Steps between C-alpha positions, in 0.01 A plus 500: 500500500638834400514766765338841461718805446625659818304818428168314482305459823460132601120514468509615137617301198782637291381681190673451169312784332713800413334830595523789255726790604318783681419811295731801555399735781343828382710681762822346370400593144428859607830534686697357206324732260558803720867421550566456129697809386379446145137520606363841387225483766749462788315710763627379834401680824857630546507655154195708592662657809613864473871571505679659796725791398698764690573823314548873569183709503567783256156630404266698730215242507736230627651734759153603616398136544821438695430796728148374567640160591738664747217706649288186538781326687519791745124497557508123554727554799185590695420130525829411669486811719149408614606149599805629684291751692215263587707199603779684677526378862458854631181556299354166607583564864346847504187390318454199728533731800237732352256212449557383857433847639180530298381161622578592859298822475200363310463147636301463821282199418463236228237719335777749416684256272317628193594860586863405557517304172344786304741749652795275421388470139474876477851539640635250247339693213636828636845346530498383138394846384783649704751259342377588154545868575846441651634332184329733252824696473625246249237627256650846534848361434370312195353817352843663509631258237453673167692678227642737760637206701676356195816703454606491138841614392755469226782258563565345838305646787158483334246233587478201269193277492521129420184291473417131472213406272286188502392517140384861466425551871758677716532292818823627653702821515827628638609865499871568546771749421877494468665751731858604423733648759664712231177583315609304194263421217383167368750239402782349694641658809770753416613615843296496816304203615125477470208286608160391385212621718160331486213739575210260446457126449171315493306220331127472445342317794393179324843453338707530817709208617565378144844650439385812315647734761832317499514532122455876528783528751723291274428737211592806707825342618585398143442850364705656779790260441497583129551864598789420729298521823509193722325627812119498502282586799153613595455872555441602859181676398375247247133489403397246765712638784232732642345408835179636649493304827729544803826308477387239752242371248730483197683175574343322202609776263854490634520124445368541147755775436786284627386210279498723191848635573634150553348388169669789321835415661467140382427612144802734501726225636368245251568724200842598637586131532384431146718784370809361676449154347502653155 
């Protein structure tokens, strides 16, 4: 007696019928067709994505869009300032003390719980309104960013605007200038040393954390190195340096500032290392 093939379960007889090959998968056919470079209808999802480009902004409409993006970034600082003010230990302690004092004055019996709760809710609403008023100064700072803020000039010393586009949409901007110690013009350093100074640097909110900002810093450092300037730094009074709250509430801004400066230092060091290898 012949034994069944090892792949056949013991309860089933071995089949000698040869099954036809399975038809090709529609998905496999579609992928092969899409990946064929000779296919004129090769419309893959990646080919439909807009391109990411970083170029100088030379015409007024592009500069105006860049200025609006900078102003938006200043106004958006209200959100961080509000969180820092609300959740600061000092604010929480004082507000908790206020609620306790109100409860002590109003509560005499269980029937007063509704009055105490209503009063607490009113205090919370008043506190939020006060926070909104306290951080409204960032709107004033944002309104100051306009044509008058952008200092144009011939040669080094004037502001230069570089933007990153996602397709046709401007999603990132950096404003910088080259400052010469000897007042030299554009081109390579002739005598005194100089430095690149960044006055504004921001990326549209939904594109942050994707490397767009780093690419802008790399472009600034590259341009400065081409002109014989190796040092690049943020200006002391850059666009996002303004503060409207007391210093005790600005810890989050200081940490963000330190992170940005560290990122710039890393970009400068990386490009300096690449130049030495060449």
